[in-house]
Structure formats: C-alpha cells, structure tokens
DOTOR-444374 format. One record per residue (C-alpha): x, y, z; residue number from 1. Coordinates in steps of 0.05 Angstrom, whole numbers, padded with zeros to 5 digits, always signed. Layout:
BEGIN
       c1       c2       c3     n
        X        Y        Z   NUM
...
//
This chain:
BEGIN
       c1       c2       c3     n
   +00161   +00625   -00953     1
   +00152   +00638   -00878     2
   +00089   +00596   -00873     3
   +00122   +00531   -00893     4
   +00163   +00519   -00829     5
   +00102   +00535   -00789     6
   +00061   +00486   -00825     7
   +00116   +00435   -00820     8
   +00123   +00451   -00746     9
   +00049   +00447   -00734    10
   +00046   +00383   -00771    11
   +00104   +00352   -00732    12
   +00075   +00375   -00664    13
   +00008   +00344   -00679    14
   +00037   +00276   -00692    15
   +00075   +00275   -00626    16
   +00014   +00292   -00583    17
   -00033   +00243   -00617    18
   +00004   +00175   -00612    19
   +00069   +00137   -00602    20
   +00094   +00079   -00644    21
   +00129   +00022   -00605    22
   +00187   -00018   -00629    23
   +00144   -00078   -00645    24
   +00100   -00034   -00691    25
   +00043   -00023   -00643    26
   +00018   +00048   -00632    27
   +00001   +00076   -00562    28
   -00058   +00126   -00557    29
   -00048   +00198   -00535    30
   -00029   +00205   -00461    31
   +00006   +00138   -00460    32
   +00075   +00115   -00475    33
   +00107   +00051   -00499    34
   +00141   +00011   -00443    35
   +00187   -00049   -00451    36
   +00172   -00099   -00394    37
   +00228   -00146   -00413    38
   +00187   -00197   -00449    39
   +00135   -00153   -00482    40
   +00119   -00081   -00501    41
   +00055   -00048   -00478    42
   +00024   +00021   -00472    43
   +00024   +00053   -00402    44
   +00009   +00121   -00373    45
   +00065   +00169   -00384    46
   +00068   +00178   -00309    47
   +00073   +00103   -00293    48
   +00140   +00085   -00266    49
   +00158   +00152   -00234    50
   +00149   +00124   -00164    51
   +00088   +00168   -00149    52
   +00015   +00146   -00149    53
   -00013   +00194   -00201    54
   -00086   +00198   -00222    55
   -00106   +00135   -00259    56
   -00054   +00091   -00225    57
   -00070   +00036   -00174    58
   +00003   +00033   -00154    59
   +00072   +00058   -00176    60
   +00135   +00025   -00150    61
   +00182   +00063   -00195    62
   +00191   +00011   -00248    63
   +00153   -00021   -00305    64
   +00159   -00095   -00283    65
   +00103   -00141   -00264    66
   +00103   -00194   -00208    67
   +00130   -00147   -00154    68
   +00063   -00128   -00124    69
   +00054   -00072   -00176    70
   +00042   -00089   -00249    71
   +00084   -00057   -00304    72
   +00025   -00012   -00324    73
   +00011   +00009   -00251    74
   -00058   -00024   -00255    75
   -00088   -00066   -00198    76
   -00046   -00130   -00192    77
   -00104   -00179   -00183    78
   -00134   -00199   -00249    79
   -00075   -00186   -00294    80
   -00057   -00259   -00302    81
   +00010   -00250   -00267    82
   +00020   -00282   -00198    83
   +00045   -00229   -00151    84
   +00076   -00240   -00084    85
   +00012   -00226   -00046    86
   -00030   -00270   -00091    87
   -00049   -00343   -00083    88
   -00073   -00345   -00154    89
   -00086   -00298   -00213    90
   -00128   -00323   -00271    91
   -00131   -00256   -00309    92
   -00198   -00233   -00281    93
   -00231   -00213   -00216    94
   -00290   -00259   -00220    95
   -00307   -00309   -00163    96
   -00324   -00382   -00175    97
   -00277   -00396   -00233    98
   -00222   -00429   -00193    99
   -00190   -00364   -00168   100
   -00225   -00315   -00122   101
   -00238   -00243   -00143   102
   -00183   -00218   -00096   103
   -00133   -00271   -00120   104
   -00125   -00295   -00048   105
   -00158   -00364   -00051   106
   -00167   -00424   -00097   107
   -00242   -00432   -00104   108
   -00252   -00406   -00034   109
   -00207   -00458   +00004   110
   -00134   -00468   +00015   111
   -00100   -00522   -00026   112
   -00066   -00586   +00002   113
   -00024   -00630   -00043   114
   -00023   -00690   -00051   115
   -00096   -00704   -00034   116
   -00078   -00771   -00001   117
   -00015   -00806   +00022   118
   +00002   -00879   +00018   119
   +00063   -00915   +00048   120
   +00084   -00985   +00031   121
   +00140   -01026   +00061   122
   +00161   -01097   +00079   123
   +00166   -01120   +00151   124
   +00234   -01109   +00180   125
   +00262   -01069   +00121   126
   +00286   -00997   +00123   127
   +00233   -00944   +00135   128
   +00199   -00920   +00070   129
   +00217   -00850   +00046   130
   +00179   -00792   +00076   131
   +00125   -00757   +00037   132
   +00123   -00681   +00032   133
   +00055   -00649   +00036   134
   +00048   -00577   +00010   135
   -00007   -00529   +00031   136
   -00020   -00465   -00008   137
   -00049   -00414   +00040   138
   -00110   -00371   +00027   139
   -00084   -00311   +00063   140
   -00021   -00292   +00100   141
   -00039   -00342   +00155   142
   -00012   -00404   +00189   143
   -00029   -00479   +00185   144
   -00036   -00526   +00244   145
   -00035   -00602   +00239   146
   -00071   -00653   +00281   147
   -00125   -00706   +00277   148
   -00201   -00701   +00271   149
   -00237   -00706   +00337   150
   -00259   -00779   +00324   151
   -00191   -00802   +00301   152
   -00139   -00823   +00353   153
   -00067   -00800   +00341   154
   -00027   -00849   +00299   155
   +00032   -00874   +00339   156
   +00065   -00899   +00276   157
   +00065   -00832   +00240   158
   +00110   -00771   +00251   159
   +00094   -00702   +00223   160
   +00148   -00649   +00215   161
   +00128   -00578   +00195   162
   +00167   -00530   +00152   163
   +00122   -00467   +00149   164
   +00127   -00407   +00101   165
   +00085   -00347   +00085   166
   +00043   -00371   +00027   167
   +00064   -00445   +00023   168
   +00073   -00491   +00083   169
   +00106   -00559   +00075   170
   +00102   -00619   +00121   171
   +00142   -00683   +00120   172
   +00101   -00746   +00138   173
   +00143   -00806   +00160   174
   +00123   -00875   +00186   175
   +00163   -00895   +00247   176
   +00164   -00971   +00248   177
   +00164   -01033   +00203   178
   +00143   -01083   +00255   179
   +00067   -01087   +00252   180
   +00044   -01125   +00191   181
   -00021   -01104   +00157   182
   -00058   -01042   +00135   183
   -00063   -00982   +00181   184
   -00098   -00917   +00164   185
   -00112   -00849   +00194   186
   -00131   -00778   +00175   187
   -00087   -00717   +00186   188
   -00124   -00651   +00193   189
   -00093   -00587   +00166   190
   -00126   -00525   +00195   191
   -00114   -00451   +00178   192
   -00116   -00397   +00230   193
   -00135   -00328   +00202   194
   -00181   -00269   +00211   195
   -00231   -00302   +00164   196
   -00248   -00358   +00212   197
   -00200   -00412   +00187   198
   -00210   -00473   +00143   199
   -00191   -00547   +00149   200
   -00174   -00606   +00104   201
   -00170   -00679   +00125   202
   -00114   -00716   +00089   203
   -00123   -00793   +00085   204
   -00059   -00830   +00103   205
   -00052   -00906   +00093   206
   +00006   -00951   +00111   207
   +00010   -01023   +00086   208
   +00065   -01066   +00114   209
   +00075   -01132   +00078   210
   +00099   -01192   +00118   211
   +00172   -01211   +00110   212
   +00191   -01278   +00081   213
   +00240   -01285   +00138   214
   +00227   -01351   +00173   215
   +00259   -01400   +00222   216
   +00234   -01470   +00236   217
   +00258   -01518   +00289   218
   +00242   -01592   +00283   219
   +00218   -01627   +00325   220
   +00175   -01577   +00361   221
   +00178   -01616   +00426   222
   +00233   -01652   +00463   223
   +00215   -01700   +00519   224
   +00270   -01728   +00562   225
   +00259   -01782   +00614   226
   +00305   -01824   +00656   227
   +00298   -01873   +00713   228
   +00327   -01855   +00779   229
   +00398   -01879   +00781   230
   +00394   -01901   +00709   231
   +00432   -01880   +00647   232
   +00431   -01808   +00623   233
   +00375   -01789   +00575   234
   +00400   -01793   +00504   235
   +00415   -01726   +00471   236
   +00363   -01701   +00421   237
   +00376   -01668   +00355   238
   +00340   -01606   +00332   239
   +00343   -01585   +00259   240
   +00336   -01509   +00250   241
   +00325   -01481   +00180   242
   +00322   -01406   +00165   243
   +00312   -01360   +00106   244
   +00356   -01307   +00137   245
   +00420   -01306   +00177   246
   +00444   -01373   +00206   247
   +00405   -01394   +00267   248
   +00430   -01377   +00336   249
   +00409   -01400   +00405   250
   +00370   -01345   +00438   251
   +00348   -01379   +00502   252
   +00366   -01444   +00537   253
   +00335   -01471   +00601   254
   +00386   -01478   +00657   255
   +00379   -01554   +00659   256
   +00395   -01563   +00585   257
   +00457   -01554   +00543   258
   +00457   -01539   +00468   259
   +00515   -01550   +00420   260
   +00517   -01537   +00345   261
   +00534   -01599   +00304   262
   +00574   -01601   +00240   263
   +00520   -01597   +00187   264
   +00503   -01562   +00121   265
   +00492   -01488   +00129   266
   +00423   -01494   +00098   267
   +00401   -01544   +00150   268
   +00440   -01534   +00215   269
   +00430   -01583   +00272   270
   +00438   -01574   +00347   271
   +00448   -01627   +00400   272
   +00406   -01617   +00462   273
   +00423   -01654   +00527   274
   +00401   -01655   +00599   275
   +00455   -01620   +00640   276
   +00449   -01662   +00703   277
   +00425   -01731   +00724   278
   +00421   -01716   +00798   279
   +00348   -01698   +00800   280
   +00304   -01739   +00848   281
   +00247   -01785   +00828   282
   +00185   -01745   +00811   283
   +00223   -01687   +00781   284
   +00183   -01655   +00725   285
   +00215   -01596   +00688   286
   +00191   -01560   +00626   287
   +00212   -01497   +00590   288
   +00223   -01466   +00521   289
   +00287   -01472   +00481   290
   +00289   -01413   +00432   291
   +00326   -01406   +00366   292
   +00330   -01341   +00326   293
   +00349   -01312   +00258   294
   +00355   -01240   +00232   295
   +00342   -01207   +00165   296
   +00396   -01171   +00126   297
   +00381   -01103   +00156   298
   +00384   -01131   +00227   299
   +00318   -01097   +00242   300
   +00275   -01160   +00242   301
   +00282   -01223   +00284   302
   +00245   -01288   +00278   303
   +00244   -01341   +00332   304
   +00225   -01413   +00338   305
   +00211   -01445   +00405   306
   +00220   -01519   +00422   307
   +00183   -01542   +00483   308
   +00229   -01585   +00526   309
   +00209   -01628   +00584   310
   +00246   -01674   +00631   311
   +00220   -01725   +00680   312
   +00253   -01773   +00728   313
   +00214   -01837   +00739   314
   +00223   -01894   +00787   315
   +00237   -01948   +00735   316
   +00258   -01954   +00662   317
   +00209   -01979   +00609   318
   +00209   -02054   +00604   319
   +00192   -02091   +00539   320
   +00163   -02160   +00551   321
   +00128   -02183   +00487   322
   +00115   -02160   +00416   323
   +00054   -02182   +00375   324
   +00047   -02208   +00325   325
   +00118   -02230   +00333   326
   +00123   -02255   +00261   327
   +00131   -02209   +00200   328
   +00136   -02222   +00126   329
   +00201   -02205   +00090   330
   +00194   -02144   +00045   331
   +00129   -02121   +00077   332
   +00118   -02070   +00130   333
   +00070   -02085   +00187   334
   +00038   -02063   +00252   335
   +00071   -02083   +00317   336
   +00044   -02080   +00387   337
   +00099   -02074   +00439   338
   +00077   -02098   +00507   339
   +00110   -02086   +00574   340
   +00106   -02034   +00629   341
   +00130   -01964   +00646   342
   +00117   -01937   +00576   343
   +00071   -01879   +00594   344
   +00108   -01819   +00621   345
   +00067   -01754   +00616   346
   +00083   -01714   +00552   347
   +00139   -01762   +00535   348
   +00135   -01804   +00471   349
   +00181   -01863   +00463   350
   +00229   -01887   +00410   351
   +00227   -01961   +00395   352
   +00288   -01997   +00368   353
   +00276   -02056   +00321   354
   +00344   -02085   +00307   355
   +00384   -02025   +00284   356
   +00323   -01985   +00263   357
   +00293   -01933   +00308   358
   +00220   -01915   +00301   359
   +00189   -01855   +00333   360
   +00177   -01816   +00373   361
   +00112   -01854   +00384   362
   +00058   -01838   +00435   363
   +00044   -01900   +00478   364
   -00027   -01928   +00478   365
   -00020   -01934   +00553   366
   +00030   -01953   +00606   367
   +00034   -02024   +00579   368
   +00030   -02018   +00503   369
   +00060   -01981   +00444   370
   +00031   -01991   +00374   371
   +00075   -01974   +00315   372
   +00085   -01987   +00241   373
   +00151   -02015   +00218   374
   +00180   -02012   +00147   375
   +00194   -02071   +00101   376
   +00251   -02112   +00129   377
   +00293   -02169   +00102   378
   +00288   -02238   +00133   379
   +00320   -02241   +00202   380
   +00311   -02235   +00277   381
   +00304   -02164   +00304   382
   +00309   -02151   +00379   383
   +00258   -02100   +00403   384
   +00268   -02051   +00459   385
   +00254   -01979   +00480   386
   +00316   -01937   +00465   387
   +00289   -01871   +00489   388
   +00276   -01865   +00546   389
   +00329   -01918   +00558   390
   +00292   -01983   +00571   391
   +00308   -02056   +00580   392
   +00281   -02122   +00554   393
   +00299   -02180   +00601   394
   +00260   -02232   +00561   395
   +00294   -02214   +00495   396
   +00231   -02200   +00453   397
   +00242   -02205   +00378   398
   +00207   -02189   +00314   399
   +00221   -02251   +00271   400
   +00216   -02235   +00196   401
   +00208   -02296   +00150   402
   +00199   -02309   +00077   403
   +00135   -02350   +00068   404
   +00146   -02411   +00024   405
   +00103   -02427   -00036   406
   +00064   -02489   -00017   407
   +00035   -02538   -00067   408
   -00030   -02576   -00059   409
   -00022   -02637   -00015   410
   -00069   -02686   +00019   411
   -00037   -02716   +00081   412
   -00067   -02779   +00110   413
   -00089   -02760   +00180   414
   -00143   -02805   +00209   415
   -00181   -02781   +00270   416
   -00206   -02710   +00281   417
   -00169   -02649   +00307   418
   -00201   -02594   +00349   419
   -00148   -02541   +00336   420
   -00089   -02535   +00288   421
   -00034   -02484   +00297   422
   +00011   -02464   +00239   423
   +00082   -02446   +00262   424
   +00109   -02402   +00206   425
   +00177   -02393   +00240   426
   +00192   -02468   +00241   427
   +00147   -02490   +00183   428
   +00108   -02537   +00228   429
   +00036   -02552   +00245   430
   +00013   -02573   +00315   431
   -00055   -02607   +00317   432
   -00096   -02620   +00379   433
   -00126   -02690   +00380   434
   -00168   -02697   +00443   435
   -00195   -02766   +00427   436
   -00126   -02797   +00418   437
   -00096   -02754   +00474   438
   -00040   -02726   +00433   439
   -00010   -02668   +00396   440
   +00001   -02686   +00323   441
   +00063   -02656   +00292   442
   +00073   -02641   +00217   443
   +00134   -02608   +00186   444
   +00150   -02579   +00118   445
   +00217   -02596   +00087   446
   +00241   -02607   +00016   447
   +00177   -02577   -00012   448
   +00132   -02629   +00022   449
   +00093   -02637   +00086   450
   +00103   -02699   +00128   451
   +00079   -02725   +00195   452
   +00125   -02732   +00254   453
   +00111   -02778   +00312   454
   +00055   -02749   +00355   455
   +00068   -02725   +00426   456
   +00025   -02760   +00477   457
   -00009   -02717   +00530   458
   -00058   -02757   +00573   459
   -00127   -02724   +00577   460
   -00104   -02664   +00536   461
   -00157   -02610   +00530   462
   -00128   -02552   +00490   463
   -00064   -02521   +00462   464
   -00045   -02448   +00447   465
   +00019   -02415   +00424   466
   +00047   -02361   +00470   467
   +00055   -02290   +00442   468
   +00130   -02296   +00428   469
   +00122   -02363   +00392   470
   +00173   -02397   +00437   471
   +00127   -02449   +00469   472
   +00059   -02482   +00469   473
   +00013   -02478   +00529   474
   -00020   -02546   +00539   475
   -00081   -02557   +00582   476
   -00100   -02622   +00615   477
   -00156   -02627   +00666   478
   -00111   -02615   +00726   479
   -00054   -02572   +00702   480
   -00027   -02518   +00656   481
   +00035   -02545   +00620   482
   +00086   -02516   +00573   483
   +00125   -02546   +00515   484
   +00186   -02508   +00491   485
   +00192   -02499   +00416   486
   +00263   -02474   +00418   487
   +00303   -02530   +00449   488
   +00280   -02586   +00403   489
   +00259   -02632   +00460   490
   +00184   -02619   +00457   491
   +00182   -02638   +00531   492
   +00120   -02625   +00572   493
   +00133   -02583   +00635   494
   +00079   -02574   +00688   495
   +00071   -02500   +00705   496
   +00008   -02490   +00747   497
   -00042   -02535   +00782   498
   -00117   -02532   +00777   499
   -00144   -02496   +00839   500
   -00214   -02524   +00831   501
   -00236   -02589   +00864   502
   -00299   -02596   +00822   503
   -00278   -02569   +00754   504
   -00225   -02583   +00701   505
   -00187   -02540   +00652   506
   -00224   -02538   +00586   507
   -00200   -02486   +00535   508
   -00148   -02430   +00530   509
   -00133   -02367   +00491   510
   -00069   -02324   +00490   511
   -00068   -02248   +00499   512
   -00009   -02208   +00475   513
   +00012   -02187   +00545   514
   +00034   -02257   +00565   515
   -00032   -02275   +00597   516
   -00070   -02339   +00579   517
   -00145   -02341   +00588   518
   -00164   -02408   +00618   519
   -00237   -02431   +00617   520
   -00256   -02486   +00666   521
   -00313   -02535   +00660   522
   -00353   -02584   +00703   523
   -00376   -02651   +00677   524
   -00431   -02656   +00727   525
   -00465   -02588   +00721   526
   -00467   -02560   +00650   527
   -00513   -02502   +00669   528
   -00467   -02473   +00723   529
   -00428   -02410   +00711   530
   -00353   -02416   +00718   531
   -00301   -02364   +00734   532
   -00247   -02357   +00681   533
   -00174   -02354   +00702   534
   -00113   -02315   +00677   535
   -00047   -02352   +00673   536
   +00018   -02310   +00668   537
   +00071   -02345   +00626   538
   +00127   -02305   +00659   539
   +00117   -02323   +00732   540
   +00068   -02381   +00722   541
   +00018   -02349   +00768   542
   -00057   -02364   +00761   543
   -00110   -02314   +00783   544
   -00185   -02312   +00775   545
   -00242   -02263   +00775   546
   -00236   -02238   +00703   547
   -00307   -02259   +00682   548
   -00357   -02316   +00687   549
   -00386   -02357   +00631   550
   -00429   -02418   +00628   551
   -00394   -02483   +00646   552
   -00356   -02511   +00586   553
   -00353   -02445   +00548   554
   -00297   -02428   +00500   555
   -00247   -02372   +00487   556
   -00211   -02351   +00423   557
   -00160   -02296   +00410   558
   -00137   -02254   +00352   559
   -00068   -02269   +00324   560
   -00041   -02204   +00352   561
   -00071   -02221   +00420   562
   -00106   -02154   +00426   563
   -00175   -02186   +00435   564
   -00202   -02249   +00465   565
   -00275   -02269   +00454   566
   -00308   -02314   +00506   567
   -00376   -02348   +00500   568
   -00423   -02399   +00531   569
   -00425   -02472   +00514   570
   -00488   -02474   +00472   571
   -00532   -02504   +00526   572
   -00567   -02446   +00559   573
   -00581   -02403   +00498   574
   -00546   -02341   +00475   575
   -00515   -02299   +00530   576
   -00474   -02238   +00509   577
   -00405   -02255   +00482   578
   -00352   -02226   +00528   579
   -00294   -02186   +00499   580
   -00227   -02183   +00535   581
   -00184   -02123   +00516   582
   -00112   -02138   +00531   583
   -00092   -02064   +00533   584
   -00141   -02045   +00588   585
   -00138   -02115   +00618   586
   -00214   -02113   +00624   587
   -00272   -02154   +00600   588
   -00339   -02126   +00578   589
   -00402   -02156   +00546   590
   -00417   -02145   +00473   591
   -00485   -02136   +00439   592
   -00477   -02203   +00405   593
   -00517   -02254   +00445   594
   -00504   -02325   +00421   595
   -00473   -02390   +00440   596
   -00411   -02405   +00399   597
   -00401   -02467   +00358   598
   -00349   -02438   +00311   599
   -00301   -02379   +00317   600
   -00249   -02349   +00270   601
   -00214   -02283   +00281   602
   -00168   -02242   +00236   603
   -00099   -02219   +00256   604
   -00122   -02153   +00288   605
   -00194   -02174   +00303   606
   -00222   -02127   +00251   607
   -00263   -02186   +00226   608
   -00294   -02238   +00273   609
   -00334   -02296   +00245   610
   -00380   -02332   +00293   611
   -00431   -02387   +00286   612
   -00479   -02398   +00343   613
   -00550   -02412   +00367   614
   -00580   -02348   +00339   615
   -00567   -02368   +00267   616
   -00622   -02420   +00271   617
   -00675   -02365   +00269   618
   -00664   -02362   +00193   619
   -00625   -02397   +00138   620
   -00561   -02431   +00161   621
   -00507   -02379   +00162   622
   -00446   -02354   +00199   623
   -00444   -02283   +00226   624
   -00389   -02234   +00208   625
   -00373   -02178   +00257   626
   -00322   -02122   +00267   627
   -00277   -02122   +00328   628
   -00331   -02093   +00374   629
   -00379   -02148   +00349   630
   -00423   -02103   +00308   631
   -00455   -02147   +00254   632
   -00431   -02132   +00183   633
   -00457   -02190   +00141   634
   -00464   -02265   +00133   635
   -00430   -02327   +00103   636
   -00459   -02396   +00087   637
   -00457   -02440   +00149   638
   -00400   -02489   +00138   639
   -00329   -02493   +00166   640
   -00298   -02424   +00158   641
   -00234   -02385   +00167   642
   -00221   -02309   +00168   643
   -00159   -02289   +00130   644
   -00105   -02259   +00173   645
   -00110   -02193   +00135   646
   -00186   -02191   +00145   647
   -00201   -02183   +00071   648
   -00228   -02253   +00056   649
   -00264   -02312   +00086   650
   -00250   -02385   +00067   651
   -00309   -02433   +00072   652
   -00298   -02508   +00066   653
   -00356   -02547   +00036   654
   -00360   -02623   +00028   655
   -00423   -02652   -00002   656
   -00447   -02695   -00060   657
   -00419   -02644   -00109   658
   -00349   -02657   -00081   659
   -00301   -02621   -00035   660
   -00287   -02547   -00048   661
   -00260   -02484   -00016   662
   -00302   -02422   -00028   663
   -00268   -02354   -00022   664
   -00311   -02295   -00002   665
   -00296   -02220   -00006   666
   -00305   -02188   +00063   667
   -00296   -02119   +00032   668
   -00347   -02129   -00024   669
   -00419   -02105   -00027   670
   -00470   -02150   +00008   671
   -00512   -02195   -00035   672
   -00586   -02214   -00024   673
   -00595   -02241   +00046   674
   -00536   -02200   +00071   675
   -00485   -02250   +00045   676
   -00415   -02229   +00026   677
   -00398   -02239   -00048   678
   -00364   -02303   -00072   679
   -00297   -02289   -00105   680
   -00279   -02358   -00130   681
   -00286   -02432   -00116   682
   -00227   -02479   -00111   683
   -00248   -02550   -00126   684
   -00209   -02602   -00086   685
   -00190   -02671   -00110   686
   -00192   -02700   -00040   687
   -00245   -02692   +00015   688
   -00220   -02678   +00085   689
   -00274   -02723   +00115   690
   -00301   -02768   +00060   691
   -00369   -02800   +00051   692
   -00401   -02739   +00018   693
   -00424   -02712   +00084   694
   -00403   -02643   +00109   695
   -00383   -02663   +00180   696
   -00341   -02602   +00192   697
   -00267   -02586   +00191   698
   -00215   -02548   +00230   699
   -00178   -02494   +00191   700
   -00119   -02446   +00195   701
   -00079   -02406   +00144   702
   -00008   -02390   +00126   703
   +00026   -02325   +00148   704
   +00013   -02290   +00081   705
   -00058   -02320   +00070   706
   -00033   -02355   +00008   707
   -00049   -02425   +00034   708
   -00106   -02455   +00075   709
   -00096   -02517   +00118   710
   -00160   -02559   +00125   711
   -00162   -02615   +00177   712
   -00218   -02666   +00173   713
   -00228   -02735   +00202   714
   -00187   -02768   +00147   715
   -00138   -02719   +00116   716
   -00101   -02655   +00127   717
   -00107   -02615   +00063   718
   -00056   -02562   +00041   719
   -00094   -02516   -00007   720
   -00059   -02458   -00043   721
   -00107   -02400   -00055   722
   -00061   -02352   -00093   723
   -00091   -02313   -00150   724
   -00153   -02290   -00113   725
//
C-alpha cells in the first residue's frame, strides 16, 4: 500500500521534468517552457524573460516580445525574420548576397533610395506641380547628404528640402518655376557618411514643361504714319488684338502715340492708334514698339504682342496724277498702276482709295508709282487718290469702269488706208489716222451699229495717240504737237508745243503712263542719220530731249498700260537693238532683239510683244513673239497681227486667193514645228479689208475685253467678233 503513492509521485515528477505541453498542443522539450508572444506560442529557455542574460541567451530584456531589439526567445535578433529597431532588413537568415546582409544592416550591401527616378510635368504658366518625396533607407545609423555629381551643375529650377531620421531619411524635391518651356534634366546625388566609408546614389530628375496655349496677336504688325509738314493729321490706325486668355490690355505706348479701345466684340477687340502731335518738323522720323498683353487664368503667365509703329514728316503730300490703264471692265477685277509723286516714304506703305473702296496698305514700286489689284466693280467712274498718308489729286484721275457691248460682224466702207486705229471704249468710238488724206477718221457705235462721222482734217498729220487718262488725243504734224479734247465734244485741235528742230519733223509718238509722250523725229533728206527722241509732258506741255537716239524715221509703240515703250530703227540701216523705255524708272535701255521694225503689237501689260522686222528674212516669213524684256518665245505666220490685251492670244489677218480670214493663235500653248504657236481657230470673213486677193496688210486693234477685232484695210473697216475661242 505504501509503494503506490511513491510510484504515482515518481511518475508525476518524471513527466514534469521531461516536457511541457503548450496551449496550442505543441510540446516544449526539457529545459524549455512555452511562451505566448501575443500572436504565436513557442518554446523558450525557462530563464528567458527574467531580465538577466543567462547562459544560452543572446539577450534578455525582461519580456517575451520580438521587434524590440531582443527577440521573444532571447536569441540573436538578426536572422529571425522580424525587423528590429536596429535592423535595415531581416530575411530570416544571416547569409550575405540574398538581398539582406548577414548583419541585417544593409540591403544587398547598399542603402536604398526610392523612387529610383523622378519626373515632373507641368504646363507653362500654371501652378507648380506637386513636390515628390524621396525616401532613403540607411545602411547603418548614419546620415545622408544631397548634392550633385561633380560633372553636373546645380539645377536652378529644383529645390531640395531634407527631413532626416535615424534609419529612414526623406527629401522633398520641388520645381521652382513654370516659365521655361521644354525638357530639363539633372541628377541628384545622395551620399551616406559613416564609419564604413560611405556610399552614394545618383537619382535622375527630369522636368518637362509643355507650352501654354495662351496667345495674343495684334494685326497689323506694323503701323506707318506719315504727314506733310503743315498738312492734315495722319489718319488713326486700327489694331485688332485677339487673345486666348484675359482681354488684351495696353502694356506700352510710345510717348508720341495715343491708344484708345474701340467698342468691339470681346473676342476681337480693336484699338485706335493716333499720332499725339502734328508739330514735328520736316524730316522727323520716329519709331518704337506698341505692346499689347494678356494673362492666363492663374496670373502667372503673360503673353505680349508688339506692333512696330513709325512716323515721318515729309515736305509734301503724295500727289496722284494718272492711273493706267484707266479703263476697267464691269464685274472684273484688274491691275492698276497709280502714277504721281511723293509715294515712297521709308517703311511707309500707302492706302489707295478708288471711289469709296480703300485698298492697302500697299508698298509703292517707287516714288512715282503704286501697283495694286482692285476687286470687281460695277459700271461707273471712280476717283483715285492716296488716302493714307493723306494725298491730293489735282488732275482728278479716275478709274472708268464700263460694260463692253456685244458687237456684231460689220463691214464699213472706208476707202483709203489707215496707219493707226484707236478704239475708245469709254465713248464707243474709233479714231483712225489717215496720213494720205491728212485727216482723223471718226467712227461711232450707236443703236447696235457702227457708222462713220465726218473726218477731222489735220494738214500734214503724222501720228495720233491717246493720253493715259483717255481725255484727249495727241496729234503730231511736222511742226507741232497738238491736242484734241475728247471730253468737250468740240474735237478742236489745240497747238501745244513747237518743233525745236530746223531740219527734222515730228514723225511718230507713243504714250507712257506717267503723262509723258515719246516723240520720234525724222529727216526727209538724210535717212541714215540718228535722231534724238523727245519727251512731251501733257501736264505742262514741256518738251525735252536726250532720252535716246534711233535711226532717222524710226518708230515707237507703247503698251496699253503705258508701262513700256519700244523704239526701233526705220528698216534702212539693218537691225539695231530695239530700245525699251521703262516709265517707272524713266530710263531707256537696249534689248537683245536687234531688228528694224515693220510691225508692232503689244499686250496691255507688255507681257507679250509681237514684232516683225528685217531679221525674219533669214528664214521663213514669220513674226517674232517676245516677253516684256524682248526675250524670244516663239513665232507667228508673217501677216498683219494683233496681240490680245490679256496676252493670251494673237490675231492674224490673212487675205489671199482662199479668201479673207482671221486666224486666232494660242500664245500660252505648246510650240509647234518651226517654233510656231498653235492655231486655235480660223474665222472666215465674208468681206476682205483690202480686196483683189492680195494680202497688202491691214491695221488692227481690239475691244476692251478682246471679244472683237477691228481690221482696217484700204477698202473697209471690219468689225469681227471672236467670242467662243
């Protein structure tokens, strides 16, 4: 009976010393006890947690919790998989090279910077983009310094703010401006300072600033003011300022200008700009920038637009004297050359007024000419002047716009020959020069028919030309330059200038668009002599010489717009260079075309010049076609010819045994064999201009719109419609 308790006691004592069963069912070996760590149960030394470092313990902080520099089982903290306060990492082992060093103080042997690169993006003028926080995990209990690699200059656009800590250091990176558009980049170096020698990491930083859509535009970009001394004030200019941001404001105004906002739509505001004073002396030349501005919504970005303004005070106002060609066609636009003086003021274009329409600003061709294009206009008379700078037009130049009538075929009995015929589209009349009968023949169109008026006798008449404004005819006789008014209905001959030569007579004439008439003299006794041409001014009736010399009895012909006059020899001495008078430069120069002229026809603007002369006899009979500088472009059959006013066609009159006909050639078509222009069509004529089956030549001119050709022979004046070409 006494042995049983002992056995039981012995048995119970043995179980206690051998093991301990934990609450989760696990059993701890002898010498260890079960510890509850809060999230798990594990076996620890029975001495662990008493606050003393007993044998077998790496540490003992008086508790059984991990993560407080001493693990719950009092084992070494590094390698237990729990990140303690002194550890950078803990991957559950103490092996190097697996991402966490054996002492748990470094990630793969370096400190860690996150993110590995930084990018900023923003739009010009907007708020600054948000800062970016950069975190560094330190290898040891050390510090981090920031800077730039040695070969990288400091970035003025980047600010770095440090917020250090013991194991993790944070830095705020912030861009400092949104004004420089484009991509900027740099590298920020993070460097540790510790007893192990330190480490560094270069962080790439990029900043892309996109351009803002904010814009301001001022139109026009230049303003040129000019006035004559003592004249009227320069007219105010308007500037239209459009923006994509806040309404435009005036940022800067030169002291000699005033600017006022005009009532206008908000989307397209206008400003009136005026010269502040008119008391500046002659020769004053001022220039400066007028600046407009707009802002974006944040007020951080401003855009500006500058308008260059200039102001000059000249001695005299621009004067308009003539326009050419003075006739226009209703419903069609055209090109107009405005002639006068005082047009060219440095850096100052002009505005031309045609009736109530203003055209410009236009840059003058020179001091005496402005070339412009005008829009289609209805029939009427349109005064032409310079409105800006304020000009004057004492002779009352006009653009006369007419509606060309539709002519029908007609053969008018007209015996005798005519050396020149002039079609007057304004008055629907034809003036024909008849040297043999010493008269100007006069035909008028009324009631749909042409009829002959009584001729106007002019003893010893030599030539006739119409002046640039269409108001009169210049009539040459051997001893005088005369003028016949076409506006008063009298058709009276008025003597204007006498012949200054005692041994020569006036022979032919041609009108330039500046009011000058080229007059070519001739001598009956000495055909091989060279004669000096003269210039007659229709305004003051003066006559001057010295322009050029051509062989006695030569001829001169002008383009309809009067921009060019071509002068040649008389066909006696052989081909000398044809002279070209340019009315803009008021100079004459020789061309490369060397021939004596028997026939000449020139388009409205001289872009096509048809000549027949001595050189054509070197090959088949032909007429030469040139451009305005007399560069050869092709050929036509050698008969009577006429260049269309618009320079696109040539009309050739042929009269032979096959009958009378008008051939129409395409001056823009490809050249045919022999360099001839292609034939477009042939108009057979029921009546010959001469008769007898012999092609004895004819004088030709065309209607204003090239729809009709007038053919004058020794027997008839033919009116030939050529529509439908």
